[in-house]
N, C-alpha and C positions, 0 to 999 in steps of 0.2 A: 586458483585457490591457495586462500590465506588464511587464518586461525589467529583474531585478536583476544588473547587474554582478557580475563574480567574476575572480580574479586572470586566467585565461585561456578563459575563455567565459561565455556569457550565457544564464542561465537564466529562463526563460519560464514566468510561474505566474501564473493567475487569481484577482480577489480580488472574493467579494461580500459585505455585511453591515457591520452596527456590533458592538459590544460586546467579547466576547470570543471571543479568536482563537483560532481554529481550522484548525490543519492539517494538509491531508487527502495522504497519500504511495500513488501509485497503486503497482496490481501489476504485474509482469511477463507481456507484454509488451506494456503497454498504455501510458495519458497519463492526466494530468490529467481527458483528455476521461472519462473512464470517474465521474468525480463530476459530470456535467452538473445529475443528479437530487439531489443535496444540495447542491450550489451555490446554486439558490433556493430550497429548501425550510426547509434550515437557516442561510440569510443569514437568516430573519426573528430568529434567536435569537444569533447569533454574527458574527463579524468572519473566514469564511469562505475561503481560501488554498488552492490547490489547485497546485503544481507542476508541472512536466514531468520528469521528470531527465534528466542526461545523452544524448542520443540517441535520446530517446524524441518526441512529439509535434511541440512547436515548439523548443522547446531544441536546439540540435547537440553531436554527440555531443563528449567530452573525448579528446583525445591521450592515449595508455598505458591504462596498469590502474587498476580502479577499486577502491573497497574499501566496503562495507556502511557501514564509518565514516565513509566521505571521502562519500558519498551524504547520512547524515543531517546534517554541515556544510554537504554546499549547499542542505538545506533549511531550518536553521538562518540559513543568507545568506540569505533570504526576509524573514526576520524582522530582520536586521539593517536590510537593508537600506528596510524601512519604519519603522525605528528603532522596536522592538518589543520593549522588553529585561524588561518582565514576565510570570511565568511564565506560558504556555500551554497547551491541550488540542493534542496532536498523534497523530491517526489513522492507519493502515498499513493496507491489505491485503495478505495473502500476503508477498511482497517489501516491501511497504511497512511489515507490519509488522514485518519485521525491520530495518529503519531505523527505525522506532518506538522499536524496545527498544534500537536502541544508541542514539541519542538520548535516551533516559531515563538510561542509561549514563553516557555521555559529558558530561553537560548534565542534570545532574538537576533545578541549581534553574529551568531555565527551563521545566520541564514539570509543568502543574497538574494534568495529568489525561492517560489515556492511551486510547485505542478501536484494538484489537488485534482485527481480521477478517479470517475465512478464512488463519489464518497459527499458525507455532508458534513454541518456543522453543527448541527444539534444533537443532543442527545437521547440516550434512550427511551422512550414513553414508559408508562408503566404496561402496558399489554406487551411491549419488547420485553422488557427483562423477566416477563414472566417466561416468556417463552425463551429465551434463555436459561433460564431456570432448567426449565423440563428438558432443555437441548445435553447440559451438564449431567444431569440424570440418566438421561437417554446412555449417554456418552460412558459416564460411568456403570453401567450393567453391560451395555454391548460395545465398546469401543467406540472408536473416532471415525468407522466407515461410516455408521447411519449419519453424520452431520453430508458425509461428502455425497451420499444415497440422495438426499432429502435437497442439495442446493445443486446438483449438477442439475436436473434438466431446466431449472430459472436463468444460469449462470449466463447462456450465450444468446443473440438471435436465433432467429428460426430462420434466417439466411444461412448462418454458419455452422449450426447443427445439417444442416440438408448439405452444403457445398463444400464446409473444410471440414471432413473428418476429421483428419490429423489434429487438427487443431484441439478437438473434442476428444479425441482421445490420449492426448497428449495432454489434457486438462483432469482427464481423471487418473492420469501417472500423477501428476504433480501433486494433488489432492492425497493420493494414498503415501502419501509420504510423511504426514503430519501425525503425531504424535497421541494419545488420549488424553498427556498429561499439559498439551502446548496448547490440546483445539479445547481442554478444559479451564485452562489458564487465560486463554486469550477469550473465550466468551464472557468470564467472570470479568477480565478488565474492560471491555467493550459495555458491557451490562452496567457498571461503573463509572465509566466515563464523563469527563466534565464537557458545559455544553460549552462551544468554541462562537457560539452565537453572535455574543459582545467582544469576542476579538474580531472578528471581520473588520469592523471599519477603523480600527486602529494598528491593522498591518501596514507595515510602513517598507516592505517590499513589495518585488512585480509579483502576481500569481496569474498564475496557468490553470484555465480550470477547463478539463477533458470529461468529455461525456457521450457515452454511446446512446443515438438515441432511442432505442429498443431496450432496456435497462428497465427492466422485471425486479432486480432487489434495491437500487435507490432509483425512485425516479430523476429523470431529468429535470424534472422542475426544480429538484433541491439544487444542481447548480448551477440555474437560474435565479434561485434566490438570492446564493452565494452571490455570484457575478454582481448584482444589486447592493448588495452590503460591502463587498469588496473596494477600493479606490481605485487601484493602480493592478487592475484584470485585464485575462482575453480570454474570451469564451469560447469552446468549439465543442459544438457537438456532431458528432460522427452517423453516420447512415451503415446502416446495414452492420451495426455491434451493440452488442447487449452490456454486461457487467464488465466486461474484459476487452476494451478496446485493442490495448497494446496487443494483445494474442490475436482478435478478428481482423484489424486494419490495422497492420504492426506500421506501413508503409506513410498512411495518412498519421498514426500517433506521431511515429518520427520524425514527420516533414514538420509538426504542430511545433514539439518539444525543438527540434534543433534551432526554427525559427528563434525561438522563445530564447534559447541559449545565445542566438546570436547579438542580442539586444543586451545581455546582462556583459558581455566581455568588453 
């Protein structure tokens, strides 16, 4: 357990292994704890770093507004704290994928590979922006638990809910650690994020795209669309997985990532 000091707050992250640095960015409204199954397995072939974004897990919330670009800078501060200046692999799931794409745009020379899991390149639609505003209002009135309650039923595949109750319970526990301040800031950041669609054809690094076939939050068609646009990519659709394939099918997820990392060394 390590703490990275930044100007106005402390960013918590977990670190395992040695070798090629792999920075894993969690989705919304989770924390770096969602990567527990990757920290141990992938540490055999990489130096795995999993931060908690501000207001999630063990990282305190930052005062004021946030942006996806700012989250990317926060995550890169972990590398700075560890004096890692060589290019690294950055992976992100869902909101973490938005942040990974922002990092590739802002700091292309520091990114040797991208892993985009359960995410999309496009910006929010007008309808999605309105929904985020309504959710922000609900969180301000009733707390962060309203987000967990509304999202939980659609995050996992039906097979996972039925056959892996321990995974479902762990997901609930992870979401309970989110603060209202962190959730509100993240919702606004996602609402206002830039569209990364035009970035895809210009990505110079290898990209691994992983998506659950049963994802009801972001449809697999988004992954297939990114694969068509990105020059150097590998697409892996995972059976019996919803929005969190790393939790639902960790062995298959880890095999895919390990194979990808092997091509970068």
